[in-house]
C-alpha positions as a Markdown table, in Angstrom:
| # | Residue | x | y | z |
|---|---|---|---|---|
| 1 | Unk | -62.5 | -143.6 | -51.8 |
| 2 | Unk | -58.9 | -144.5 | -52.2 |
| 3 | Unk | -57.3 | -147.0 | -49.1 |
| 4 | Unk | -54.1 | -149.2 | -48.3 |
| 5 | Unk | -53.1 | -152.0 | -45.9 |
| 6 | Unk | -49.8 | -151.9 | -43.8 |
| 7 | Unk | -49.0 | -154.7 | -41.8 |
| 8 | Unk | -46.7 | -154.6 | -38.8 |
| 9 | Unk | -45.9 | -156.3 | -35.6 |
| 10 | Unk | -46.5 | -155.2 | -31.9 |
| 11 | Unk | -43.3 | -154.8 | -30.2 |
| 12 | Unk | -43.0 | -155.7 | -26.1 |
| 13 | Unk | -42.4 | -152.0 | -25.7 |
| 14 | Unk | -45.9 | -151.1 | -27.3 |
| 15 | Unk | -47.4 | -153.0 | -24.4 |
| 16 | Unk | -48.9 | -152.9 | -21.1 |
| 17 | Unk | -49.0 | -154.7 | -18.4 |
| 18 | Unk | -51.6 | -157.0 | -19.3 |
| 19 | Unk | -49.4 | -157.6 | -22.9 |
| 20 | Unk | -51.4 | -154.8 | -24.7 |
| 21 | Unk | -51.1 | -152.4 | -26.5 |
| 22 | Unk | -51.2 | -149.1 | -24.7 |
| 23 | Unk | -53.5 | -147.5 | -25.7 |
| 24 | Unk | -51.1 | -144.3 | -26.3 |
| 25 | Unk | -49.4 | -146.1 | -29.2 |
| 26 | Unk | -52.6 | -146.2 | -31.9 |
| 27 | Unk | -52.4 | -142.8 | -32.6 |
| 28 | Unk | -48.7 | -143.7 | -33.6 |
| 29 | Unk | -49.9 | -146.4 | -36.1 |
| 30 | Unk | -52.3 | -144.4 | -37.7 |
| 31 | Unk | -50.0 | -142.0 | -38.4 |
| 32 | Unk | -47.7 | -145.1 | -40.2 |
| 33 | Unk | -51.0 | -145.4 | -42.1 |
| 34 | Unk | -51.4 | -142.3 | -43.3 |
| 35 | Unk | -47.6 | -141.6 | -44.4 |
| 36 | Unk | -48.2 | -145.2 | -46.2 |
| 37 | Unk | -51.5 | -143.6 | -47.6 |
| 38 | Unk | -49.8 | -140.5 | -49.5 |
| 39 | Unk | -46.6 | -142.2 | -50.5 |
| 40 | Unk | -48.8 | -144.0 | -52.6 |
| 41 | Unk | -50.4 | -141.7 | -53.8 |
| 42 | Unk | -46.7 | -140.1 | -54.4 |
| 43 | Unk | -47.1 | -137.4 | -51.9 |
| 44 | Unk | -43.6 | -136.6 | -49.3 |
| 45 | Unk | -44.9 | -135.9 | -46.2 |
| 46 | Unk | -41.2 | -134.7 | -45.7 |
| 47 | Unk | -41.3 | -132.3 | -48.8 |
| 48 | Unk | -44.4 | -130.4 | -48.3 |
| 49 | Unk | -42.9 | -130.1 | -45.0 |
| 50 | Unk | -39.6 | -128.4 | -47.6 |
| 51 | Unk | -42.3 | -126.1 | -49.4 |
| 52 | Unk | -43.9 | -125.3 | -46.6 |
| 53 | Unk | -47.0 | -127.0 | -45.2 |
| 54 | Unk | -48.1 | -128.5 | -43.0 |
| 55 | Unk | -50.5 | -130.9 | -41.2 |
| 56 | Unk | -51.6 | -130.6 | -38.0 |
| 57 | Unk | -54.3 | -133.2 | -35.9 |
| 58 | Unk | -57.3 | -131.5 | -35.3 |
| 59 | Unk | -59.2 | -134.4 | -33.3 |
| 60 | Unk | -58.5 | -138.2 | -32.9 |
| 61 | Unk | -61.1 | -140.7 | -32.5 |
| 62 | Unk | -60.2 | -144.1 | -31.0 |
| 63 | Unk | -62.4 | -146.7 | -30.2 |
| 64 | Unk | -60.9 | -149.7 | -29.0 |
| 65 | Unk | -62.7 | -153.1 | -30.3 |
| 66 | Unk | -60.4 | -156.3 | -28.5 |
| 67 | Unk | -56.9 | -155.5 | -27.3 |
| 68 | Unk | -53.7 | -156.3 | -29.9 |
| 69 | Unk | -51.0 | -158.1 | -27.9 |
| 70 | Unk | -47.3 | -158.4 | -27.5 |
| 71 | Unk | -46.3 | -160.2 | -30.7 |
| 72 | Unk | -49.4 | -160.0 | -33.3 |
| 73 | Unk | -49.5 | -159.0 | -36.4 |
| 74 | Unk | -52.1 | -155.9 | -37.1 |
| 75 | Unk | -52.9 | -155.3 | -40.2 |
| 76 | Unk | -54.0 | -151.7 | -40.9 |
| 77 | Unk | -56.0 | -150.1 | -42.9 |
| 78 | Unk | -56.0 | -146.7 | -43.7 |
| 79 | Unk | -58.8 | -145.4 | -45.7 |
| 80 | Unk | -59.2 | -141.7 | -47.5 |
| 81 | Unk | -63.3 | -141.8 | -48.2 |
| 82 | Unk | -63.4 | -137.8 | -49.2 |
| 83 | Unk | -62.4 | -135.1 | -50.6 |
| 84 | Unk | -60.4 | -132.7 | -48.9 |
| 85 | Unk | -60.8 | -128.9 | -48.6 |
| 86 | Unk | -58.9 | -127.1 | -46.3 |
| 87 | Unk | -58.6 | -130.4 | -43.8 |
| 88 | Unk | -58.5 | -134.5 | -44.9 |
| 89 | Unk | -60.0 | -137.1 | -42.6 |
| 90 | Unk | -58.7 | -140.6 | -42.3 |
| 91 | Unk | -60.7 | -143.8 | -41.1 |
| 92 | Unk | -58.9 | -146.5 | -39.8 |
| 93 | Unk | -59.5 | -151.1 | -38.9 |
| 94 | Unk | -57.2 | -152.5 | -37.4 |
| 95 | Unk | -57.5 | -156.5 | -37.5 |
| 96 | Unk | -55.7 | -158.9 | -35.9 |
| 97 | Unk | -54.1 | -162.8 | -37.8 |
| 98 | Unk | -57.7 | -163.8 | -37.8 |
| 99 | Unk | -59.0 | -160.7 | -40.0 |
| 100 | Unk | -61.3 | -159.6 | -37.2 |
| 101 | Unk | -61.1 | -156.0 | -36.2 |
| 102 | Unk | -60.0 | -154.9 | -33.4 |
| 103 | Unk | -60.1 | -151.5 | -33.4 |
| 104 | Unk | -61.2 | -148.7 | -35.6 |
| 105 | Unk | -60.0 | -144.9 | -35.9 |
| 106 | Unk | -60.3 | -140.9 | -37.4 |
| 107 | Unk | -58.0 | -138.8 | -37.7 |
| 108 | Unk | -59.1 | -135.3 | -38.6 |
| 109 | Unk | -56.1 | -133.1 | -40.2 |
| 110 | Unk | -55.5 | -129.1 | -41.3 |
| 111 | Unk | -53.2 | -128.0 | -43.7 |
| 112 | Unk | -51.8 | -125.0 | -42.3 |
| 113 | Unk | -49.5 | -123.0 | -44.2 |
| 114 | Unk | -46.1 | -122.2 | -42.2 |
| 115 | Unk | -45.1 | -118.8 | -42.7 |
| 116 | Unk | -48.0 | -117.8 | -42.5 |
| 117 | Unk | -49.2 | -119.5 | -39.7 |
| 118 | Unk | -52.6 | -120.0 | -40.4 |
| 119 | Unk | -55.3 | -122.9 | -41.9 |
| 120 | Unk | -55.6 | -122.7 | -46.2 |
| 121 | Unk | -57.1 | -125.0 | -48.6 |
| 122 | Unk | -55.2 | -128.1 | -49.9 |
| 123 | Unk | -53.1 | -126.8 | -52.5 |
| 124 | Unk | -53.8 | -128.0 | -56.0 |
| 125 | Unk | -51.1 | -130.6 | -56.7 |
| 126 | Unk | -51.9 | -132.8 | -54.2 |
| 127 | Unk | -55.3 | -132.3 | -54.8 |
| 128 | Unk | -54.2 | -133.5 | -58.3 |
| 129 | Unk | -52.7 | -136.7 | -56.8 |
| 130 | Unk | -55.3 | -137.3 | -54.8 |
| 131 | Unk | -58.4 | -137.2 | -57.7 |
| 132 | Unk | -56.0 | -139.8 | -59.9 |
| 133 | Unk | -56.7 | -142.0 | -57.1 |
| 134 | Unk | -60.4 | -141.4 | -56.2 |
């Protein structure tokens, strides 16, 4: 299992009329966690794209337990529990300042070769970086 923790503040522009973080922002929060975890592994998404590999989202699920509110500092825990194949699954947990879990989520992404526009198995160079930390 590999995990990363990232903290950030809920910005005013991300909130709805009730002052809660709008549900539509959670996909972006999850992206922050994914990119931070990959970066920690020495994997650059930008470099992957330059080499003809993309990771489109196949599915996304979110469960809202309590609202995140404007100006709250939250901690996003991103977890990679399984060895990726042609898909990679990330799990997420968001905690408030009192360390109470306020949201969970999961995204499944697919490795796609941009030249062939087809799914592929995870390239060996990326798999090696993941296996080094597993």
